C-alpha positions as CSV (number, residue, x, y, z in Angstrom):
1,X,-37.8,49.0,56.9
2,X,-36.0,49.0,53.5
3,X,-33.7,51.8,52.7
4,X,-34.5,52.7,49.1
5,X,-31.0,54.1,48.5
6,X,-29.3,51.0,49.8
7,X,-27.2,48.8,47.5
8,X,-25.6,45.6,48.8
9,X,-21.8,45.3,48.8
10,X,-19.9,42.3,47.5
11,X,-18.7,41.3,51.0
12,X,-22.2,41.3,52.2
13,X,-23.4,39.1,49.3
14,X,-20.5,36.7,49.8
15,X,-21.3,36.4,53.5
16,X,-24.9,35.6,52.7
17,X,-24.0,32.9,50.1
18,X,-21.4,31.3,52.4
19,X,-23.9,31.1,55.3
20,X,-26.6,29.6,53.0
21,X,-24.1,27.1,51.7
22,X,-22.7,25.9,55.0
23,X,-25.7,26.5,57.3
24,X,-23.2,27.6,59.9
25,X,-21.7,31.0,60.8
26,X,-18.3,29.6,61.9
27,X,-17.8,27.5,58.8
28,X,-18.9,30.4,56.6
29,X,-16.5,32.7,58.3
30,X,-13.7,30.2,57.8
31,X,-14.5,29.8,54.2
32,X,-14.3,33.5,53.6
33,X,-11.2,34.0,55.8
34,X,-12.9,36.5,58.1
35,X,-13.9,36.6,61.7
36,X,-17.3,35.4,62.7
37,X,-18.3,38.9,64.2
38,X,-17.4,40.4,60.8
39,X,-19.5,37.8,59.0
40,X,-22.5,38.4,61.3
41,X,-22.2,42.2,60.8
42,X,-22.1,41.8,57.1
43,X,-25.3,39.7,57.1
44,X,-27.1,42.0,59.5
45,X,-26.2,45.1,57.4
46,X,-27.5,43.3,54.3
47,X,-30.8,42.4,56.0
48,X,-31.3,45.9,57.4
49,X,-30.5,47.5,54.1
50,X,-33.0,45.3,52.3
51,X,-35.5,45.4,55.1
52,X,-36.0,41.6,55.1
53,X,-34.9,38.6,57.1
54,X,-32.7,36.3,55.1
55,X,-31.6,33.9,57.8
56,X,-33.3,32.4,60.9
57,X,-30.7,32.1,63.7
58,X,-30.8,29.6,66.5
59,X,-28.3,28.1,68.9
60,X,-28.2,24.8,67.0
61,X,-28.6,25.7,63.3
62,X,-29.1,28.3,60.7
63,X,-32.0,28.3,58.3
64,X,-32.4,30.4,55.2
65,X,-35.9,32.0,55.0
66,X,-38.0,31.3,51.9
67,X,-37.4,34.9,50.7
68,X,-33.6,34.3,51.3
69,X,-33.7,31.1,49.2
70,X,-35.2,33.0,46.3
71,X,-32.4,35.6,46.5
72,X,-29.4,33.2,46.8
73,X,-29.0,32.6,43.0
74,X,-28.8,36.3,42.4
75,X,-26.3,36.9,45.2
76,X,-24.2,34.0,43.8
77,X,-24.4,35.3,40.3
78,X,-23.4,38.8,41.4
79,X,-20.3,37.3,43.1
80,X,-19.4,35.2,40.0
81,X,-19.7,38.2,37.7
82,X,-17.3,40.2,39.9
83,X,-14.8,37.3,39.8
84,X,-15.1,37.1,36.0
85,X,-14.4,40.9,35.7
86,X,-11.2,40.4,37.8
87,X,-10.2,37.4,35.8
88,X,-10.7,39.1,32.4
89,X,-8.9,42.2,33.6
90,X,-5.9,40.1,34.6
91,X,-6.0,37.9,31.4
92,X,-6.9,34.8,33.4
93,X,-10.2,33.9,31.5
94,X,-9.0,30.4,30.8
95,X,-7.3,29.8,34.1
96,X,-9.3,27.0,35.7
97,X,-8.5,27.3,39.4
98,X,-10.3,27.4,42.8
99,X,-13.4,25.6,43.8
100,X,-16.0,24.2,41.4
101,X,-19.0,22.2,42.5
102,X,-20.1,19.5,40.1
103,X,-23.1,17.3,40.6
104,X,-23.2,13.8,39.1
105,X,-26.0,11.2,38.8
106,X,-25.3,7.9,40.6
107,X,-25.3,5.9,37.4
108,X,-22.3,7.9,36.0
109,X,-20.3,8.8,39.2
110,X,-18.7,5.5,40.1
111,X,-17.6,4.7,36.5
112,X,-16.5,8.0,35.1
113,X,-15.4,10.1,38.1
114,X,-12.2,8.2,39.0
115,X,-10.7,8.8,35.5
116,X,-12.1,12.4,35.5
117,X,-10.6,13.3,38.8
118,X,-7.2,11.9,37.8
119,X,-7.3,14.0,34.6
120,X,-8.1,17.1,36.7
121,X,-5.1,16.4,39.0
122,X,-2.9,16.0,36.0
123,X,-4.1,18.8,33.7
124,X,-5.8,21.3,36.1
125,X,-3.9,21.1,39.3
126,X,-5.2,24.4,40.6
127,X,-8.8,23.4,40.2
128,X,-10.5,22.2,43.4
129,X,-13.6,20.1,42.4
130,X,-16.3,19.4,44.9
131,X,-18.4,16.4,43.8
132,X,-22.1,16.0,44.7
133,X,-23.7,12.6,43.8
134,X,-27.5,12.9,43.6
135,X,-30.4,11.8,41.5
136,X,-31.4,14.1,38.6
137,X,-34.2,16.0,40.3
138,X,-32.0,16.9,43.2
139,X,-29.2,18.1,40.9
140,X,-31.7,20.2,39.0
141,X,-32.8,21.9,42.2
142,X,-29.2,22.4,43.4
143,X,-28.4,24.0,40.0
144,X,-31.4,26.3,40.3
145,X,-30.5,27.3,43.9
146,X,-26.8,27.8,43.0
147,X,-25.4,25.3,45.4
148,X,-23.6,23.5,42.6
149,X,-22.0,25.0,39.5
150,X,-22.8,22.3,37.0
151,X,-24.2,18.8,36.7
152,X,-23.4,15.7,34.7
153,X,-26.7,14.0,33.9
154,X,-28.8,12.5,31.1
155,X,-30.1,14.8,28.5
156,X,-32.3,16.6,27.9
157,X,-32.7,18.4,31.2
158,X,-35.9,20.1,30.0
159,X,-35.1,23.3,31.9
160,X,-35.2,26.5,29.8
161,X,-32.9,28.4,32.1
162,X,-30.1,25.8,31.7
163,X,-27.5,25.3,29.0
164,X,-26.4,21.8,28.0
165,X,-23.0,20.7,26.7
166,X,-23.1,17.4,25.0
167,X,-20.6,14.8,26.4
168,X,-21.3,11.4,25.0
169,X,-23.8,8.7,23.9
170,X,-23.6,5.3,25.4
171,X,-25.6,2.1,24.7
172,X,-27.3,-0.1,27.2
173,X,-26.1,-3.7,27.7
174,X,-28.2,-6.5,29.0
175,X,-26.8,-8.2,32.1
176,X,-27.9,-11.8,32.6
177,X,-26.9,-14.8,34.6
178,X,-24.1,-16.7,32.7
179,X,-26.4,-19.6,32.0
180,X,-29.1,-17.4,30.4
181,X,-30.0,-18.0,26.7
182,X,-28.9,-14.4,25.8
183,X,-25.5,-14.7,27.5
184,X,-22.8,-13.4,25.1
185,X,-25.1,-12.6,22.2
186,X,-24.3,-9.5,20.1
187,X,-27.5,-9.3,18.1
188,X,-30.4,-9.3,20.5
189,X,-33.6,-7.9,19.0
190,X,-35.2,-5.1,21.0
191,X,-38.5,-7.1,21.1
192,X,-36.7,-9.7,23.3
193,X,-37.1,-7.3,26.2
194,X,-40.7,-8.6,26.5
195,X,-39.3,-11.9,27.8
196,X,-37.0,-10.4,30.4
197,X,-37.7,-10.1,34.1
198,X,-36.2,-6.7,34.4
199,X,-34.8,-5.4,37.7
200,X,-34.8,-1.6,38.0
201,X,-33.4,1.1,40.2
202,X,-35.8,2.7,42.6
203,X,-38.0,5.7,41.8
204,X,-36.1,8.9,41.3
205,X,-33.3,7.5,39.2
206,X,-33.3,8.6,35.5
207,X,-31.9,5.2,34.4
208,X,-35.1,3.6,35.7
209,X,-37.2,6.0,33.5
210,X,-35.0,5.4,30.5
211,X,-35.4,1.7,30.7
212,X,-39.1,2.0,31.2
213,X,-39.3,4.2,28.1
214,X,-37.6,1.4,26.1
215,X,-40.0,-1.1,27.5
216,X,-43.0,1.0,26.4
217,X,-41.6,1.4,22.9
218,X,-41.8,-2.4,22.5
219,X,-45.1,-2.6,24.3
220,X,-43.5,-4.6,27.2
221,X,-45.2,-2.5,29.9
222,X,-49.0,-2.3,30.1
223,X,-49.7,0.2,32.9
224,X,-47.3,-1.6,35.2
225,X,-43.6,-1.5,35.9
226,X,-41.2,-4.4,36.2
227,X,-39.5,-5.4,39.4
228,X,-42.1,-4.2,41.9
229,X,-40.9,-6.8,44.3
230,X,-37.2,-5.7,44.1
231,X,-36.3,-2.1,44.9
232,X,-32.6,-1.1,44.6
233,X,-31.0,2.2,45.4
234,X,-27.8,1.5,43.4
235,X,-26.8,-0.2,40.1
236,X,-24.4,-2.4,42.0
237,X,-27.3,-3.8,44.0
238,X,-29.3,-4.4,40.9
239,X,-26.5,-6.4,39.3
240,X,-26.0,-8.4,42.5
241,X,-29.7,-9.4,42.3
242,X,-29.1,-10.5,38.7
243,X,-26.2,-12.7,39.9
244,X,-28.6,-14.1,42.5
245,X,-31.0,-15.2,39.9
246,X,-33.7,-12.7,40.5
247,X,-33.9,-11.4,36.9
248,X,-32.0,-9.4,34.3
249,X,-31.2,-5.7,33.9
250,X,-30.0,-3.1,31.5
251,X,-26.8,-1.2,32.4
252,X,-25.0,1.7,30.6
253,X,-21.8,0.8,28.8
254,X,-19.6,2.7,31.2
255,X,-20.7,0.5,34.0
256,X,-20.2,-2.9,32.3
257,X,-16.4,-3.2,33.1
258,X,-17.0,-2.8,36.8
259,X,-20.5,-4.1,37.4
260,X,-20.7,-7.1,35.0
261,X,-17.3,-8.5,35.6
262,X,-18.4,-10.8,38.4
263,X,-18.7,-14.6,38.7
264,X,-22.1,-15.9,37.4
265,X,-22.8,-12.9,35.1
266,X,-22.7,-12.4,31.4
267,X,-23.7,-9.5,29.0
268,X,-25.5,-9.3,25.7
269,X,-26.0,-6.4,23.2
270,X,-28.9,-5.3,21.2
271,X,-28.6,-5.5,17.5
272,X,-27.4,-2.4,15.7
273,X,-27.1,0.1,14.4
274,X,-29.7,2.0,16.5
275,X,-29.0,0.3,19.9
276,X,-31.0,1.7,22.8
277,X,-29.0,4.0,25.1
278,X,-28.8,7.5,26.6
279,X,-27.1,10.8,26.1
280,X,-25.0,12.3,28.9
281,X,-24.3,16.0,29.1
282,X,-22.9,18.8,31.3
283,X,-25.7,21.1,32.4
284,X,-25.2,24.6,33.9
285,X,-27.2,27.7,34.5
286,X,-27.5,29.9,31.4
287,X,-26.7,32.9,33.5
288,X,-23.3,31.5,34.7
289,X,-20.2,33.3,33.6
290,X,-18.1,30.2,33.6
291,X,-19.1,28.8,30.2
292,X,-15.6,28.6,28.9
293,X,-14.5,26.6,31.9
294,X,-17.4,24.2,31.5
295,X,-16.3,23.4,27.9
296,X,-12.8,22.5,29.2
297,X,-14.4,20.3,32.0
298,X,-16.5,18.7,29.3
299,X,-13.4,17.7,27.4
300,X,-12.0,15.9,30.4
301,X,-15.3,14.1,31.1
302,X,-15.4,12.8,27.5
303,X,-11.9,11.5,27.9
304,X,-12.8,9.9,31.2
305,X,-15.7,8.1,29.6
306,X,-13.5,6.8,26.8
307,X,-11.1,5.5,29.4
308,X,-13.9,3.8,31.3
309,X,-15.1,1.8,28.4
310,X,-11.7,1.0,26.9
């Protein structure tokens, strides 16, 4: 039964968040630097005070209850606010340090992350980034639940409770076999997409949806989608299929240097100035107190992109 006068303490909320993140009492205790009995006591006191069950315990695993999942974002936000109070009081508002969980869509991660992580090591040595590579829908859910702090994805996110920081625009290149009529061309008309046998990523990837949107704009798709016979989970696989003569594909500019620099492949560009492409941004919860930090992270991502296409 809930105690109406009860108010959770910060250690209790931190214990709850750590257990939810790790799914394991031992790992959660290690993260917080406390003993497992102390962690269990903090969670039990929180549950008793609120009069609800937050976690289902078993010998093999720990599951957060549906009610507990709904409370996680608030517990995490309360912890972040306290950290921000301490940082501001000590004058460390711009001191980027400690863990930061960043989600990245798969069509950005392999091409921008290596440069970004090197920049972090050089310029923000006290920051400990944790990278999560997932399709857009999963990143949005992770942002909502608070399991990641920010996400690098295509804009717009179309989530009212999120804030978006613009990173960069990039055009789409056409990847074709090196003996294809379009190989090396710099002025391909958008209508030429009607004549391509496009190979696409599997469902769930935003790049697939972006390419299909381009197709629809030129009336290349009539209630059907290209490449139903070929289903690829990565851009590398798609490009390998192009090299194998199964069709052609569109890839973002940041991927061209790595993916299209293979024997048997060539690239082509659509005619300008309004070449088809996408906008990439850094998305975070509007309630987050780390907005200033995200702006600094955005600067490094932009530089990493510039380095990737150089």
